[in-house]
N, CA, C and O atoms as a MOPAC input file, in Angstrom:
PM7 MOZYME 1SCF
protein

 N    154.81800 1   115.30400 1   -36.46400 1
 C    155.45400 1   116.42500 1   -35.82400 1
 C    156.87200 1   116.55400 1   -36.38700 1
 O    157.57800 1   115.56000 1   -36.55500 1
 N    157.26800 1   117.77500 1   -36.67100 1
 C    158.60400 1   118.00000 1   -37.21800 1
 C    159.65700 1   117.80600 1   -36.13300 1
 O    159.43200 1   118.12800 1   -34.96600 1
 N    160.79300 1   117.28200 1   -36.53100 1
 C    161.85600 1   117.05400 1   -35.56500 1
 C    162.51300 1   118.34700 1   -35.10300 1
 O    163.28800 1   118.33600 1   -34.14700 1
 N    162.22300 1   119.44400 1   -35.75600 1
 C    162.82100 1   120.71400 1   -35.35500 1
 C    161.89300 1   121.52200 1   -34.44100 1
 O    162.27300 1   122.60000 1   -33.98400 1
 N    160.68300 1   121.01900 1   -34.17000 1
 C    159.75400 1   121.78800 1   -33.33200 1
 C    160.15600 1   121.70200 1   -31.86400 1
 O    160.82300 1   120.75900 1   -31.43700 1
 N    159.74000 1   122.69500 1   -31.11500 1
 C    160.07400 1   122.76300 1   -29.69000 1
 C    159.49100 1   121.59100 1   -28.91700 1
 O    160.17300 1   121.02100 1   -28.06500 1
 N    158.24600 1   121.21800 1   -29.19500 1
 C    157.61800 1   120.12300 1   -28.46400 1
 C    158.34300 1   118.80300 1   -28.69700 1
 O    158.51300 1   118.01400 1   -27.76700 1
 N    158.76300 1   118.56500 1   -29.91400 1
 C    159.49900 1   117.33300 1   -30.20700 1
 C    160.83400 1   117.32300 1   -29.47300 1
 O    161.22900 1   116.30200 1   -28.90900 1
 N    161.52500 1   118.45000 1   -29.48100 1
 C    162.81700 1   118.52200 1   -28.79300 1
 C    162.64800 1   118.32800 1   -27.29000 1
 O    163.44700 1   117.63300 1   -26.66100 1
 N    161.62200 1   118.93000 1   -26.71400 1
 C    161.38200 1   118.77000 1   -25.27700 1
 C    161.03100 1   117.32500 1   -24.94900 1
 O    161.54900 1   116.76900 1   -23.98100 1
 N    160.16400 1   116.71600 1   -25.73500 1
 C    159.80700 1   115.31300 1   -25.51500 1
 C    161.02900 1   114.41800 1   -25.65200 1
 O    161.24200 1   113.52900 1   -24.82800 1
 N    161.82500 1   114.64200 1   -26.67400 1
 C    163.01300 1   113.83300 1   -26.91000 1
 C    164.00500 1   113.98000 1   -25.76100 1
 O    164.63900 1   113.00000 1   -25.36900 1
 N    164.14700 1   115.17700 1   -25.22000 1
 C    165.04400 1   115.40300 1   -24.09500 1
 C    164.63100 1   114.55300 1   -22.89600 1
 O    165.46300 1   113.86000 1   -22.31000 1
 N    163.35000 1   114.60400 1   -22.52900 1
 C    162.88400 1   113.82300 1   -21.38100 1
 C    162.89000 1   112.32100 1   -21.67800 1
 O    163.24800 1   111.52400 1   -20.81100 1
 N    162.50600 1   111.93500 1   -22.87000 1
 C    162.47600 1   110.51800 1   -23.23600 1
 C    163.87000 1   109.90800 1   -23.15200 1
 O    164.05500 1   108.85500 1   -22.54400 1
 N    164.83000 1   110.55800 1   -23.75200 1
 C    166.20500 1   110.04900 1   -23.72300 1
 C    166.76700 1   110.09100 1   -22.30900 1
 O    167.50200 1   109.19000 1   -21.90500 1
 N    166.42700 1   111.12200 1   -21.56400 1
 C    166.92600 1   111.22700 1   -20.19300 1
 C    166.40200 1   110.12700 1   -19.30100 1
 O    167.17200 1   109.52200 1   -18.55500 1
 N    165.09800 1   109.85100 1   -19.35700 1
 C    164.53000 1   108.79400 1   -18.53300 1
 C    164.96600 1   107.40600 1   -18.99500 1
 O    165.11900 1   106.49800 1   -18.17800 1
 N    165.16300 1   107.24400 1   -20.27700 1
 C    165.55100 1   105.93700 1   -20.79900 1
 C    166.96600 1   105.57000 1   -20.37400 1
 O    167.25500 1   104.39700 1   -20.13600 1
 N    167.83500 1   106.54300 1   -20.28000 1
 C    169.23000 1   106.24200 1   -19.97900 1
 C    169.57400 1   106.30800 1   -18.49800 1
 O    170.68800 1   105.94900 1   -18.11700 1
 N    168.66200 1   106.75100 1   -17.66100 1
 C    169.01500 1   106.85800 1   -16.24100 1
 C    168.90500 1   105.50500 1   -15.54200 1
 O    168.06800 1   104.67100 1   -15.88700 1
 N    169.77200 1   105.31100 1   -14.55300 1
 C    169.73900 1   104.06800 1   -13.78600 1
 C    169.31900 1   104.34400 1   -12.34700 1
 O    168.33600 1   103.77100 1   -11.87600 1
 N    170.02300 1   105.18800 1   -11.65900 1
 C    169.68100 1   105.53400 1   -10.28600 1
 C    168.40200 1   106.36600 1   -10.24800 1
 O    167.63300 1   106.27400 1    -9.29100 1
 N    168.17500 1   107.15700 1   -11.25300 1
 C    167.00300 1   108.02400 1   -11.29400 1
 C    165.69100 1   107.25300 1   -11.28900 1
 O    164.71200 1   107.71300 1   -10.70200 1
 N    165.65400 1   106.09900 1   -11.92600 1
 C    164.43000 1   105.29100 1   -11.93500 1
 C    164.08200 1   104.83400 1   -10.52900 1
 O    162.91200 1   104.82200 1   -10.14700 1
 N    165.08700 1   104.46100 1    -9.76600 1
 C    164.85700 1   104.06300 1    -8.37900 1
 C    164.36600 1   105.24600 1    -7.55900 1
 O    163.45600 1   105.10100 1    -6.74300 1
 N    164.95800 1   106.40900 1    -7.76600 1
 C    164.54100 1   107.59600 1    -7.03100 1
 C    163.11300 1   107.99500 1    -7.37800 1
 O    162.34600 1   108.37000 1    -6.49200 1
 N    162.74500 1   107.91900 1    -8.65800 1
 C    161.37400 1   108.23500 1    -9.05100 1
 C    160.39500 1   107.23400 1    -8.44300 1
 O    159.28300 1   107.61300 1    -8.07500 1
 N    160.78300 1   105.97700 1    -8.33200 1
 C    159.92800 1   104.97600 1    -7.69700 1
 C    159.70700 1   105.31600 1    -6.23500 1
 O    158.58500 1   105.21100 1    -5.73900 1
 N    160.75600 1   105.72200 1    -5.54100 1
 C    160.63200 1   106.12000 1    -4.14000 1
 C    159.73200 1   107.34400 1    -4.00200 1
 O    158.90900 1   107.40700 1    -3.08900 1
 N    159.88100 1   108.30800 1    -4.89300 1
 C    159.05100 1   109.51800 1    -4.85000 1
 C    157.59100 1   109.16600 1    -5.06200 1
 O    156.73100 1   109.67600 1    -4.34300 1
 N    157.28500 1   108.31200 1    -6.02300 1
 C    155.89400 1   107.93700 1    -6.29400 1
 C    155.29200 1   107.17500 1    -5.12000 1
 O    154.13200 1   107.39300 1    -4.76900 1
 N    156.06500 1   106.28900 1    -4.51500 1
 C    155.56800 1   105.55700 1    -3.34500 1
 C    155.28500 1   106.51300 1    -2.19000 1
 O    154.27200 1   106.37100 1    -1.50500 1
 N    156.16300 1   107.47800 1    -1.96800 1
 C    155.94700 1   108.45600 1    -0.89900 1
 C    154.70400 1   109.29900 1    -1.16700 1
 O    153.95100 1   109.59700 1    -0.23900 1
 N    154.48100 1   109.68300 1    -2.40900 1
 C    153.27800 1   110.46600 1    -2.73700 1
 C    152.01500 1   109.65200 1    -2.51000 1
 O    151.01400 1   110.17900 1    -2.02200 1
 N    152.05300 1   108.37600 1    -2.85800 1
 C    150.89700 1   107.51500 1    -2.60800 1
 C    150.62800 1   107.42900 1    -1.12100 1
 O    149.47600 1   107.50400 1    -0.69400 1
 N    151.67400 1   107.27300 1    -0.32700 1
 C    151.49900 1   107.21600 1     1.12500 1
 C    150.92500 1   108.51700 1     1.65000 1
 O    150.00600 1   108.50300 1     2.47000 1
 N    151.44900 1   109.62900 1     1.19300 1
 C    150.99000 1   110.92200 1     1.68600 1
 C    149.53400 1   111.16200 1     1.31400 1
 O    148.73000 1   111.50100 1     2.18300 1
 N    149.17500 1   110.99700 1     0.04800 1
 C    147.84500 1   111.38800 1    -0.40200 1
 C    146.76700 1   110.34100 1    -0.17400 1
 O    145.59100 1   110.69900 1    -0.10400 1
 N    147.10800 1   109.08700 1    -0.05600 1
 C    146.09700 1   108.04400 1     0.11100 1
 C    145.99900 1   107.58600 1     1.55400 1
 O    144.93500 1   107.67800 1     2.16700 1
 N    147.08500 1   107.09900 1     2.09400 1
 C    147.06100 1   106.50900 1     3.42400 1
 C    146.79100 1   107.55300 1     4.49700 1
 O    145.93200 1   107.35000 1     5.35500 1
 N    147.50200 1   108.64800 1     4.46000 1
 C    147.30700 1   109.67900 1     5.48900 1
 C    145.92100 1   110.27800 1     5.39900 1
 O    145.32000 1   110.57300 1     6.43200 1
 N    145.38900 1   110.46900 1     4.20000 1
 C    144.04500 1   111.00900 1     4.05700 1
 C    143.01100 1   110.07700 1     4.68000 1
 O    142.07000 1   110.54000 1     5.32500 1
 N    143.17200 1   108.78900 1     4.49600 1
 C    142.21900 1   107.84100 1     5.05000 1
 C    142.19100 1   107.87700 1     6.57400 1
 O    141.12300 1   107.75100 1     7.17400 1
 N    143.34800 1   108.04700 1     7.20700 1
 C    143.40900 1   107.98100 1     8.66000 1
 C    143.18600 1   109.32300 1     9.35300 1
 O    142.62800 1   109.35600 1    10.45000 1
 N    143.60300 1   110.41800 1     8.74500 1
 C    143.55400 1   111.70400 1     9.42900 1
 C    142.47900 1   112.65400 1     8.93700 1
 O    142.22100 1   113.66200 1     9.59700 1
 N    141.84100 1   112.38200 1     7.81400 1
 C    140.82000 1   113.26500 1     7.27900 1
 C    139.55500 1   112.48300 1     6.96300 1
 O    139.28300 1   112.19300 1     5.79800 1
 N    138.77700 1   112.13700 1     7.98500 1
 C    137.54300 1   111.38600 1     7.72800 1
 C    136.51700 1   112.26800 1     7.01100 1
 O    136.62700 1   113.49400 1     7.01400 1
 N    135.53100 1   111.63200 1     6.40400 1
 C    134.50500 1   112.36000 1     5.66700 1
 C    133.45900 1   112.87700 1     6.65200 1
 O    132.47200 1   112.19800 1     6.93500 1
 N    133.68000 1   114.07700 1     7.16600 1
 C    132.86000 1   114.68400 1     8.20900 1
 C    131.44300 1   114.96200 1     7.71700 1
 O    130.48500 1   114.77700 1     8.46700 1
 N    131.29900 1   115.39500 1     6.49200 1
 C    129.98300 1   115.76400 1     5.97100 1
 C    129.09000 1   114.53600 1     5.83800 1
 O    127.93700 1   114.57300 1     6.26700 1
 N    129.58400 1   113.46700 1     5.26400 1
 C    128.73300 1   112.28800 1     5.09200 1
 C    128.41700 1   111.63000 1     6.43000 1
 O    127.39800 1   110.95000 1     6.55300 1
 N    129.26300 1   111.81800 1     7.42300 1
 C    129.00500 1   111.23400 1     8.73500 1
 C    127.97700 1   112.03300 1     9.52100 1
 O    127.29000 1   111.46700 1    10.37100 1
 N    127.84900 1   113.33400 1     9.26300 1
 C    126.99400 1   114.18900 1    10.08400 1
 C    125.77600 1   114.75600 1     9.35600 1
 O    124.82600 1   115.19700 1    10.00300 1
 N    125.78700 1   114.75100 1     8.04500 1
 C    124.67300 1   115.32500 1     7.29300 1
 C    123.72500 1   114.22600 1     6.83900 1
 O    124.11900 1   113.07400 1     6.65800 1
 N    122.45600 1   114.61300 1     6.65900 1
 C    121.47100 1   113.66600 1     6.14700 1
 C    121.68300 1   113.47300 1     4.64400 1
 O    122.19700 1   114.35300 1     3.95400 1
 N    121.28400 1   112.32600 1     4.16800 1
 C    121.43100 1   112.00200 1     2.75000 1
 C    120.63800 1   112.99400 1     1.89500 1
 O    119.43100 1   113.14600 1     2.08700 1
 N    121.28900 1   113.65500 1     0.97500 1
 C    120.63100 1   114.59900 1     0.08200 1
 C    120.58100 1   116.02300 1     0.60000 1
 O    120.16200 1   116.92300 1    -0.12700 1
 N    121.00000 1   116.25200 1     1.84400 1
 C    120.96700 1   117.59800 1     2.43400 1
 C    122.35500 1   118.06000 1     2.85000 1
 O    122.50700 1   118.79000 1     3.83000 1
 N    123.36300 1   117.63500 1     2.10500 1
 C    124.73100 1   117.98500 1     2.43600 1
 C    124.99000 1   119.47700 1     2.26700 1
 O    125.69400 1   120.07600 1     3.08000 1
 N    124.43200 1   120.08100 1     1.22400 1
 C    124.64600 1   121.50800 1     0.98200 1
 C    124.04400 1   122.34000 1     2.10600 1
 O    124.64300 1   123.33100 1     2.52500 1
 N    122.87400 1   121.95700 1     2.59900 1
 C    122.26700 1   122.67400 1     3.72500 1
 C    123.13000 1   122.54900 1     4.97800 1
 O    123.29500 1   123.51700 1     5.72000 1
 N    123.67400 1   121.36900 1     5.21300 1
 C    124.53900 1   121.15100 1     6.37000 1
 C    125.77500 1   122.04000 1     6.30900 1
 O    126.15400 1   122.65800 1     7.30400 1
 N    126.40000 1   122.10200 1     5.13400 1
 C    127.59900 1   122.92700 1     4.97400 1
 C    127.27600 1   124.39200 1     5.17600 1
 O    128.02500 1   125.09700 1     5.85400 1
 N    126.18000 1   124.86900 1     4.60600 1
 C    125.83500 1   126.27800 1     4.77000 1
 C    125.51000 1   126.60800 1     6.22600 1
 O    125.87300 1   127.68600 1     6.69700 1
 N    124.84600 1   125.72100 1     6.94300 1
 C    124.56900 1   125.96300 1     8.36000 1
 C    125.85600 1   125.98800 1     9.17300 1
 O    126.00600 1   126.82200 1    10.06600 1
 N    126.77600 1   125.09400 1     8.88000 1
 C    128.05900 1   125.07300 1     9.59500 1
 C    128.86700 1   126.34200 1     9.32600 1
 O    129.46100 1   126.90300 1    10.24600 1
 N    128.89400 1   126.79300 1     8.08400 1
 C    129.64200 1   127.99800 1     7.74600 1
 C    129.02300 1   129.20200 1     8.44200 1
 O    129.74100 1   130.03400 1     8.99600 1
 N    127.71200 1   129.30100 1     8.41800 1
 C    127.04400 1   130.43900 1     9.03700 1
 C    127.19400 1   130.41600 1    10.56000 1
 O    127.31800 1   131.47300 1    11.17800 1
 N    127.18500 1   129.25300 1    11.16300 1
 C    127.32100 1   129.19600 1    12.62000 1
 C    128.75500 1   129.48600 1    13.06900 1
 O    128.95700 1   129.91000 1    14.20700 1
 N    129.72800 1   129.27600 1    12.23400 1
 C    131.12800 1   129.53700 1    12.58800 1
 C    131.61900 1   130.90600 1    12.14500 1
 O    132.75700 1   131.27400 1    12.43200 1
 N    130.79200 1   131.65400 1    11.45900 1
 C    131.18600 1   132.98700 1    11.00600 1
 C    131.04800 1   133.97000 1    12.16200 1
 O    129.97500 1   134.07500 1    12.75600 1
 N    132.11800 1   134.69000 1    12.48800 1
 C    132.01500 1   135.65100 1    13.58500 1
 C    131.13500 1   136.84000 1    13.19100 1
 O    131.21600 1   137.34400 1    12.07200 1
 N    130.31800 1   137.26300 1    14.10500 1
 C    129.45600 1   138.42700 1    13.85600 1
 C    130.05700 1   139.62600 1    14.51900 1
 O    130.74800 1   139.51200 1    15.53100 1
 N    129.79400 1   140.78400 1    13.94700 1
 C    130.36000 1   142.01700 1    14.48500 1
 C    129.39300 1   142.67500 1    15.42100 1
 O    129.69300 1   143.73100 1    15.97700 1

């Protein structure tokens, strides 16, 4: 890749920026830990797998279609 190309310049900007930061590395670590907590831990406790708990094995699509049709308001 040529050193004058846009992609090289963009990569070099981020590479040099992350390499030289001190407080930023700690902040990025905190952000990543918070994202793991949000997407993994909270999902496990607050969003159980409703379909696998209530549908028969191999008939999940039928279960979903019946649930959607039963919850659709009719005019």
